C-alpha positions in Angstrom: -38.3 -17.4 74.7 -38.0 -19.4 71.5 -35.2 -17.1 70.2 -33.5 -17.4 73.6 -33.5 -21.2 73.3 -31.3 -20.8 70.1 -28.8 -18.4 71.7 -25.2 -19.6 71.1 -23.3 -20.7 74.1 -20.5 -18.2 73.5 -23.1 -15.3 73.5 -24.9 -16.7 76.5 -21.7 -16.8 78.5 -20.9 -13.2 77.6 -24.4 -12.1 78.7 -24.1 -14.1 81.9 -20.8 -12.4 82.8 -22.3 -8.9 82.1 -25.4 -9.8 84.1 -27.6 -9.0 81.1 -29.0 -12.6 81.2 -29.5 -15.1 83.9 -28.7 -18.8 83.6 -32.2 -19.4 85.0 -33.7 -17.4 82.1 -31.8 -19.5 79.5 -32.6 -22.8 81.2 -36.3 -21.8 81.4 -36.4 -21.0 77.7 -34.8 -24.3 76.8 -37.2 -26.2 79.0 -40.2 -24.4 77.6 -39.0 -25.1 74.1 -38.6 -28.8 75.0 -42.1 -29.0 76.4 -43.4 -27.5 73.1 -41.5 -29.6 70.5 -40.6 -32.9 72.2 -44.0 -34.6 71.5 -43.2 -34.2 67.8 -39.3 -34.6 67.8 -38.7 -37.1 70.6 -35.0 -36.3 71.0 -34.7 -36.5 74.8 -34.5 -39.9 76.5 -34.4 -38.5 80.0 -35.2 -35.0 81.4 -34.0 -33.6 84.7 -35.6 -30.2 84.4 -36.3 -29.5 88.1 -32.8 -30.3 89.1 -31.4 -28.3 86.2 -33.4 -25.2 87.3 -31.9 -25.5 90.8 -28.4 -25.8 89.2 -29.1 -22.7 87.1 -29.9 -20.7 90.2 -26.6 -21.8 91.7 -24.9 -20.7 88.4 -26.6 -17.3 88.8 -25.0 -17.0 92.2 -21.6 -18.0 90.8 -21.7 -15.1 88.4 -22.6 -12.8 91.2 -19.8 -13.9 93.5 -17.1 -14.3 90.8 -16.7 -18.1 91.0 -18.2 -19.0 87.6 -16.5 -21.8 85.6 -15.9 -22.0 81.8 -19.4 -23.4 81.0 -21.3 -22.2 84.1 -25.0 -22.4 83.5 -25.0 -23.7 79.9 -27.7 -26.3 79.2 -26.0 -29.5 77.8 -27.7 -32.5 76.4 -25.7 -35.7 76.9 -25.9 -38.6 74.5 -27.5 -41.5 76.4 -24.7 -43.8 75.5 -22.3 -41.9 77.8 -23.1 -43.1 81.3 -23.8 -41.0 84.4 -23.3 -42.8 87.7 -26.6 -43.5 89.4 -28.6 -43.0 86.2 -30.1 -45.5 83.7 -27.6 -46.8 81.2 -29.7 -48.7 78.7 -27.7 -48.4 75.5 -31.0 -47.8 73.9 -32.1 -51.4 74.4 -34.9 -53.1 76.2 -32.4 -55.7 77.2 -30.8 -53.1 79.6 -33.8 -50.9 80.3 -33.3 -51.1 84.0 -29.5 -51.1 84.2 -28.0 -48.4 86.4 -24.5 -47.0 85.7 -21.9 -47.0 88.4 -19.4 -44.8 86.5 -19.6 -41.4 84.8 -18.1 -41.0 81.3 -15.0 -38.7 81.3 -16.7 -36.3 78.8 -19.6 -35.9 81.2 -17.2 -35.5 84.1 -15.5 -32.6 82.4 -18.6 -30.8 81.3 -20.1 -31.0 84.8 -16.8 -29.8 86.3 -16.8 -26.9 84.0 -20.3 -25.8 85.2 -22.3 -27.2 82.3 -25.8 -28.4 83.3 -26.9 -31.7 81.9 -30.6 -31.0 81.8 -31.4 -33.9 79.5 -30.0 -37.0 77.8 -30.5 -37.8 74.1 -31.9 -40.7 72.2 -29.8 -43.1 70.1 -30.5 -46.2 68.1 -30.0 -49.5 70.0 -26.3 -50.0 70.8 -25.6 -46.9 68.6 -25.3 -49.3 65.6 -27.4 -47.5 63.0 -27.2 -44.3 61.0 -30.8 -43.4 62.0 -32.4 -43.0 65.5 -35.3 -45.1 66.6 -35.7 -48.1 69.0 -38.2 -50.3 70.7 -37.2 -48.5 73.9 -37.7 -44.9 72.9 -39.6 -44.9 69.7 -38.8 -42.7 66.7 -36.7 -39.6 66.9 -37.5 -37.2 64.0 -35.7 -34.5 62.2 -36.8 -31.0 63.3 -36.4 -29.7 59.7 -38.8 -32.3 58.3 -40.5 -34.7 60.7 -40.8 -37.4 58.0 -37.0 -37.8 58.1 -34.6 -39.2 60.7 -32.0 -36.8 62.2 -29.4 -39.5 61.4 -27.5 -41.5 63.9 -26.3 -42.6 66.2 -26.0 -39.2 67.9 -29.4 -38.4 66.3 -31.0 -37.2 69.5 -28.2 -34.7 70.1 -28.5 -33.3 66.6 -32.3 -33.1 66.9 -32.1 -31.4 70.3 -29.8 -28.7 69.0 -31.8 -28.1 65.9 -35.1 -27.9 67.9 -33.7 -25.6 70.5 -33.9 -28.0 73.4 -30.2 -27.8 74.2 -27.4 -25.3 73.8 -24.6 -27.8 73.5 -24.7 -31.6 73.1 -22.4 -34.5 73.3 -21.9 -37.2 70.6 -19.8 -40.2 69.8 -18.6 -41.5 66.4 -17.6 -45.0 65.3 -18.5 -44.6 61.6 -20.0 -41.1 61.3 -22.3 -41.0 64.3 -21.4 -37.4 65.1 -21.1 -36.1 61.5 -24.2 -37.8 60.0 -26.7 -36.3 62.4 -24.9 -32.9 62.3 -25.2 -33.0 58.5 -28.8 -34.0 58.6 -29.9 -31.4 61.2 -27.9 -28.4 60.0 -25.6 -28.4 63.0 -21.8 -28.5 63.7 -20.2 -31.8 64.8 -16.6 -32.6 65.5 -14.9 -36.0 65.3 -11.6 -35.2 67.1 -8.5 -37.2 66.2 -8.2 -40.5 68.0 -7.1 -40.0 71.6 -7.7 -36.3 71.8 -10.9 -36.8 74.0 -10.8 -39.5 76.7 -13.2 -42.4 76.3 -14.2 -45.5 78.3 -12.8 -49.0 78.1 -12.9 -51.1 76.1 -13.8 -48.9 73.2 -11.1 -46.3 74.1 -8.8 -48.9 72.6 -10.7 -49.0 69.3 -9.2 -46.4 67.0 -12.6 -46.1 65.1 -14.1 -44.6 68.3 -14.3 -40.9 69.1 -16.3 -38.9 71.6 -16.9 -35.3 70.6 -18.8 -32.1 70.7 -22.0 -31.0 68.8 -23.3 -27.4 68.6 -25.1 -24.9 66.4 -22.0 -22.8 65.7 -18.3 -23.4 65.1 -17.3 -21.3 68.0 -19.6 -23.2 70.4 -18.2 -26.5 69.1 -14.7 -25.3 69.8 -15.7 -24.0 73.3 -16.9 -27.4 74.2 -14.0 -29.3 72.6 -11.6 -27.2 74.8 -13.4 -28.4 77.9 -13.5 -32.1 77.1 -10.0 -32.6 75.5 -6.9 -33.8 77.3 -5.4 -36.8 79.1 -7.4 -38.8 81.6 -6.0 -41.2 84.2 -8.4 -44.0 83.1 -7.7 -43.8 79.4 -4.2 -45.0 78.3 -4.6 -43.6 74.8 -5.7 -40.1 75.9 -3.2 -37.6 74.6 -0.8 -35.3 76.4 -0.9 -32.4 76.5 -4.4 -31.1 76.1 -4.6 -29.1 72.8 -6.7 -25.9 72.8 -8.6 -24.5 69.9 -7.9 -20.7 69.6 -10.8 -18.4 70.3 -10.1 -16.3 67.2 -11.0 -18.4 64.2 -11.6 -18.1 60.5 -8.5 -16.7 58.8 -7.9 -19.0 55.9 -5.9 -16.5 53.7 -3.5 -18.5 51.6 -4.6 -21.8 53.1 -4.4 -24.7 50.5 -7.7 -26.6 50.5 -8.4 -29.7 48.5 -12.0 -29.9 47.2 -13.1 -33.4 46.6 -16.7 -33.6 45.1 -16.5 -37.3 45.9 -14.0 -39.6 47.6 -14.3 -42.2 44.8 -17.4 -44.0 43.5 -20.0 -42.9 46.0 -23.3 -41.9 44.3 -23.9 -38.3 45.1 -27.3 -36.5 44.6 -27.0 -33.4 42.5 -28.2 -31.1 45.3 -25.5 -32.5 47.6 -22.9 -31.9 44.9 -24.1 -28.3 44.3 -24.0 -27.5 48.1 -20.5 -28.9 48.4 -19.3 -26.8 45.5 -20.9 -23.7 47.1 -18.8 -24.3 50.2 -15.6 -24.6 48.1 -16.6 -21.3 46.4 -17.1 -19.7 49.8 -13.6 -20.7 50.9 -12.2 -19.1 47.8 -14.1 -15.9 48.7 -12.6 -16.1 52.2 -9.1 -16.1 50.8 -8.2 -19.8 50.6 -6.6 -21.5 47.6 -9.1 -24.2 46.7 -8.3 -26.8 44.1 -10.5 -29.7 42.9 -9.0 -33.1 43.4 -9.7 -36.8 42.9 -9.2 -39.2 45.8 -10.0 -42.4 44.0 -11.3 -44.7 46.8 -13.5 -47.7 46.1 -16.7 -47.7 48.2 -16.8 -51.5 48.3 -13.2 -51.6 49.8 -14.0 -49.1 52.4 -17.1 -50.9 53.7 -15.4 -54.3 53.5 -12.7 -53.0 55.8 -15.2 -51.3 58.1 -17.3 -54.4 58.6 -14.2 -56.5 59.3 -13.3 -54.0 62.0 -16.8 -54.0 63.4 -16.7 -57.8 63.4 -13.6 -57.7 65.6 -14.9 -55.4 68.4 -18.3 -53.8 68.0 -20.2 -56.7 66.4 -19.3 -59.3 69.1 -20.7 -56.9 71.8 -24.1 -56.8 70.0 -23.9 -60.6 69.2 -23.3 -61.4 72.9 -26.5 -59.5 73.9 -28.5 -61.0 71.0 -27.6 -64.5 72.1 -29.4 -63.9 75.4 -32.0 -61.2 74.6 -32.5 -61.6 70.8 -36.3 -61.3 71.0 -35.9 -57.8 72.6 -33.6 -56.3 70.0 -34.5 -54.2 67.0 -34.2 -55.9 63.6 -31.4 -53.4 62.5 -29.3 -54.4 65.6 -29.6 -58.1 64.7 -28.7 -57.4 61.1 -25.7 -55.3 62.1 -24.4 -58.2 64.3 -24.9 -60.7 61.5 -23.1 -58.6 58.9 -20.1 -58.0 61.3 -20.0 -61.7 62.2 -20.0 -62.7 58.5 -17.2 -60.2 57.7 -15.0 -61.8 60.4 -15.8 -65.4 59.3 -12.6 -66.0 57.4 -9.2 -66.8 59.0 -6.9 -63.8 59.1 -9.7 -61.4 58.4 -8.5 -58.8 61.0 -5.1 -58.6 59.4 -6.6 -58.3 56.0 -8.8 -55.5 57.3 -5.7 -53.6 58.6 -4.0 -54.0 55.3 -7.1 -52.6 53.5 -7.2 -49.7 56.0 -3.6 -48.8 55.2 -4.3 -48.8 51.5 -7.4 -46.6 52.0 -5.4 -44.0 54.0 -2.6 -43.7 51.5 -4.3 -41.3 48.9 -5.7 -39.3 51.8 -2.3 -38.9 53.4 -0.7 -38.0 50.1 -3.3 -35.3 49.6 -2.9 -33.9 53.1 0.8 -33.7 52.5 0.1 -31.2 49.7 -2.9 -29.4 51.2 -3.7 -28.0 54.6 -7.2 -29.5 54.6 -9.7 -31.5 52.5 -13.4 -30.9 52.0 -15.9 -33.4 50.8 -19.6 -34.3 51.2 -20.7 -35.9 54.5 -23.3 -38.0 52.8 -24.4 -38.7 49.2 -28.1 -38.2 49.9 -29.9 -35.7 52.1 -31.2 -38.1 54.8 -33.1 -41.3 55.8 -36.8 -41.7 56.3 -37.9 -41.8 60.0 -38.7 -45.2 61.4 -37.4 -47.2 58.4 -35.2 -50.2 59.2 -33.4 -50.3 55.8 -33.0 -54.1 55.9 -35.4 -55.5 53.3 -36.0 -52.3 51.3 -34.1 -51.0 48.4 -32.1 -47.8 49.0 -30.8 -45.9 46.0 -28.8 -42.7 45.7 -28.8 -40.8 42.4 -30.0 -43.9 40.7 -27.5 -46.3 42.2 -28.9 -49.1 44.4 -26.7 -49.7 47.5 -25.9 -53.0 49.1 -26.3 -51.4 52.5 -27.9 -48.1 53.3 -24.8 -47.1 55.3 -23.0 -46.7 52.0 -24.7 -43.4 51.5 -22.2 -42.1 54.1 -18.7 -40.8 53.2 -17.9 -40.7 56.9 -16.4 -44.1 57.7 -13.3 -43.3 55.6 -12.2 -41.0 58.4 -12.8 -43.5 61.1 -10.2 -45.5 59.2 -8.1 -42.4 59.0 -8.8 -41.9 62.6 -6.0 -39.5 63.5 -7.4 -36.9 61.1 -9.7 -34.4 62.8 -13.0 -33.9 60.9 -15.5 -31.1 61.4 -19.0 -31.3 59.8 -20.5 -27.9 59.0 -23.8 -27.2 57.2 -23.5 -26.8 53.4 -27.1 -26.0 52.5 -30.6 -27.5 52.3 -32.1 -30.2 50.1 -35.6 -30.8 48.7 -38.0 -31.2 51.6 -35.9 -28.8 53.7 -33.5 -31.4 55.1 -30.0 -29.9 55.7 -26.8 -31.2 54.1 -23.2 -31.1 55.3 -19.6 -31.1 54.3 -16.7 -32.7 56.1 -13.6 -30.6 56.7 -10.7 -33.0 57.1 -7.4 -31.9 58.6 -3.9 -33.4 58.8 -3.3 -35.8 61.6 -3.8 -34.1 65.0 -4.2 -30.6 63.4 -7.4 -29.7 65.2 -7.1 -25.9 64.8 -7.1 -25.8 61.0 -10.4 -27.5 60.6 -12.0 -25.1 62.9 -10.5 -22.2 61.0 -11.9 -23.5 57.8 -15.3 -24.1 59.4 -15.4 -20.6 60.8 -14.6 -19.2 57.4 -17.4 -21.1 55.8 -19.8 -20.0 58.5 -18.8 -16.3 58.0 -19.2 -16.4 54.2 -22.3 -18.7 54.1 -24.1 -18.3 57.5 -26.7 -20.9 58.2 -30.1 -20.8 59.8 -30.4 -22.3 63.3 -34.1 -22.7 63.6 -36.4 -24.8 61.5 -39.2 -22.5 60.2 -42.0 -25.1 60.5 -41.3 -26.5 64.0 
């Protein structure tokens, strides 16, 4: 049953159609796995297992009578940030512990309409404002590969659920790396689609840093889910027409020109991350791509200055508003995030200055992508963050460099600034302690298919393990 819990969605659907496997059998395996590992991992904020088993039986009937939909019977874990009407919508905060949603997120709507079964929802940090996952409301979520580590954040529960076999697919959202960081830390695949490709909810649909996307254990599964959730939505003015579909046949990179950036500028990079990123570049050469090492030349300080100005305009005020009324209930990291964002916006004209900085940051990336079909670089400079640590009053160093803010270990926010670029995280290897590492595959603006081709080629040449040996 444990092996069945790690079955890829694409393979499960094939077996459902041939009647070699029942959706009830798969759901039972996933539930049994959750009951075994959840006391140690704590990735699920809500479980609806009895309802899910009933829906799995209905899915079994749909395969029998020929009415099965694209994701019929697949267990999907939904990030708790994405509301479901009639369910708790807490944003990971004690301040909203009893709040009930009156709307359903467009991503969840589409997964349910396609026959996916949301059997569980996944933990996040409070207000999704951290690169790790723990909160006063839900406690500490741990990395299935090494329980001393966090799975990352803010979609940490989704990454941990996939890695621990308690979901087949999972949803995520990304405002500074919140899909890609947990994907890198848990050895899974995570996709930040280009801005507008996947519909979102107001007001954050109007924030070009914000992206909802798919998480999975394989590139094909991630593409399968992306094809279900993409496309225009009547409630989201920025959702793009027409819907773009990722091809089913992926992985041909023969002659593709790929820029290999060991760093995006002056980020400190641990040697094992650097070695794993180089191994991915070598794998792409083996797959037939033309891979050339490049320098991007960004300054980390400029990137994070622009990021916190942006957060100070939209995201930070939302947290500050809650803190003003419920500050004693909030986690220290949420209060610290709000203070940093507010400070960044303290000067007159800060938002305009931030936009000017963002334009300068994108320029070298755009010039590279004018010459190359895709860019690869590390997702993080270090393997992961310790579980339960706030990273406020403690020193955080990467490869001997002390950082002003632990978030600076991430190379992800660059591509929230370059928000129209699709970015796929795929596993690059493992680090000391067994924690996985990842690479970002960055495409030209709105060129979704190429990053999936590159990801599938890496997966073929350097296949990764799905299941942590020690869990």
